[in-house]
C-alpha positions in Angstrom: 89.7 93.4 120.7 87.4 92.9 123.6 88.2 89.2 123.8 92.0 89.9 124.3 91.1 92.5 126.9 89.0 89.8 128.8 91.8 87.3 128.6 94.3 89.9 129.8 92.0 90.5 132.8 92.1 86.9 133.7 88.8 85.5 132.2 89.3 81.8 131.4 88.7 80.5 127.9 86.5 77.3 127.8 86.5 74.8 125.0 83.1 73.6 123.7 82.7 70.7 121.3 80.5 70.8 118.2 76.8 70.3 119.1 77.4 71.2 122.8 74.4 73.1 124.3 75.5 76.3 126.1 72.1 77.2 127.4 68.5 76.3 126.7 65.0 77.8 127.1 63.9 78.3 130.7 67.4 78.6 132.1 68.2 81.7 134.1 71.0 83.8 132.6 74.3 84.1 134.4 76.7 85.1 131.7 77.4 86.9 128.4 79.4 84.6 126.1 82.2 86.0 124.0 83.4 83.7 121.2 87.2 83.6 120.8 87.0 80.9 118.0 84.3 78.7 116.5 80.6 79.3 115.8 77.3 79.1 117.7 73.8 79.1 116.5 70.8 80.3 118.4 67.6 78.4 117.7 64.0 77.8 118.8 62.5 74.4 118.3 58.8 73.9 117.3 56.7 71.2 119.0 57.3 68.9 116.0 61.1 69.3 116.4 61.7 71.7 113.6 64.6 74.2 114.2 64.3 77.9 113.4 67.6 79.7 113.4 67.4 83.0 115.4 71.0 83.9 114.7 74.5 82.7 114.1 77.4 84.0 116.2 81.1 83.8 115.1 84.5 84.5 116.5 84.7 88.0 117.9 81.0 88.2 118.6 79.1 87.7 121.8 75.6 86.5 122.8 73.3 86.1 125.8 73.3 89.7 126.8 69.5 90.5 126.3 68.3 87.9 128.8 71.1 88.8 131.2 70.4 92.5 131.1 66.6 92.0 131.5 67.0 89.2 134.1 64.6 87.1 132.0 64.9 83.3 131.3 66.4 82.3 127.9 63.9 81.7 125.1 66.2 79.8 122.8 68.9 77.2 122.6 72.5 78.1 121.8 74.3 75.2 120.2 77.9 75.0 119.1 78.1 74.7 115.2 81.9 74.4 115.1 84.2 73.6 118.0 84.5 76.8 120.0 86.5 78.6 122.5 84.3 80.8 124.6 84.7 83.3 127.5 81.8 83.5 130.0 81.5 86.9 131.6 79.2 87.4 134.6 76.6 90.2 134.8 78.8 92.2 137.1 81.8 91.8 134.7 79.7 92.7 131.7 78.2 95.8 133.4 81.8 96.9 134.4 82.9 96.5 130.7 79.9 98.7 129.6 80.6 101.4 132.2 84.4 101.5 131.6 84.4 101.3 127.8 82.1 103.7 125.8 83.2 102.1 122.5 82.0 98.7 123.8 78.7 100.4 124.8 78.3 101.6 121.2 79.2 98.2 119.9 76.5 96.6 122.1 73.9 99.1 120.9 74.9 98.5 117.3 74.8 94.7 117.7 71.4 94.7 119.4 70.1 97.1 116.7 71.2 94.7 114.0 69.6 91.8 115.7 66.3 93.7 116.2 66.4 94.7 112.5 67.0 91.1 111.5 64.1 89.9 113.6 61.8 92.6 112.3 62.7 91.8 108.8 62.2 88.0 109.3 58.8 88.6 111.0 57.6 90.5 108.0 59.0 87.8 105.7 57.4 85.0 107.6 54.1 86.7 107.2 54.7 86.8 103.4 53.4 83.6 101.8 55.8 83.7 98.8 58.6 81.3 99.5 60.8 82.8 96.8 60.5 86.3 98.3 61.4 85.0 101.8 64.4 83.2 100.4 65.7 86.2 98.4 65.3 88.5 101.4 67.4 86.3 103.7 70.0 85.7 101.0 70.3 89.4 100.4 70.6 90.0 104.1 73.4 87.4 104.4 75.2 89.0 101.5 75.7 92.1 103.5 78.5 90.3 105.4 80.4 89.2 102.3 82.1 90.8 99.3 81.2 90.3 95.6 82.5 87.1 94.3 82.5 85.3 97.7 80.4 82.3 98.4 77.6 82.4 101.0 78.7 80.0 103.7 75.2 78.4 104.5 73.6 75.2 103.6 70.2 74.7 102.1 69.2 73.3 105.5 70.4 76.5 107.2 68.3 78.6 104.7 65.3 76.4 105.4 65.8 76.8 109.2 66.1 80.6 108.8 63.0 81.0 106.7 60.7 78.4 108.0 60.6 76.7 104.6 61.3 73.0 103.7 64.6 72.1 102.3 63.0 71.0 99.0 61.3 74.4 98.7 64.7 76.2 99.3 66.4 74.1 96.6 63.7 75.0 94.1 63.8 78.6 95.2 67.5 78.9 94.9 67.4 77.5 91.3 64.6 80.0 90.4 66.6 82.9 91.9 69.7 81.8 89.9 67.6 81.5 86.7 66.3 85.1 87.3 69.8 86.3 87.8 69.2 87.4 91.3 72.0 85.2 92.5 74.9 83.3 90.9 75.5 79.6 91.5 78.9 77.9 91.2 78.9 74.1 91.8 75.8 74.5 94.0 77.3 77.3 96.1 75.5 80.7 96.2 77.9 83.4 95.1 77.4 87.2 95.7 77.3 89.0 92.3 
């Protein structure tokens, strides 16, 4: 809805190839990025090179607004997961959209609240030493976006990156959760019961 409005108002759509970096830590924000197609992940990287996924943004969503609104440098990388078509909106354009469209304002508040909730939940989970509990919490959170019987579209590596666990630990944990009946597996895919 907002994306078509941006296109109708003359904002150009730019193509980004898989693995392209849109912004990285330390860069000064200039835009909010609206995804017309594709997928982008936001990550932080530890000193030893391990990725930790902060969030995944899909078609119809946008990212980059917290740093832009606060005029603070980016703290994470945003990297294209799947070839993407993205509209970059300047701070002035973004503020205009907020002031002219109350529904968009509410959408922004809801989106930021969901991200804050996710980060609070993950902070609590990372403090919990039980890997199985961390894994079950993130899977249940991801299940909120899909219907019963649908597969969870994440890899074991994605789950490891989201929970701070090793892939081997995630593999064992997923098997344990399936044995307990907390999740259903079909040909290695996690299915929402």
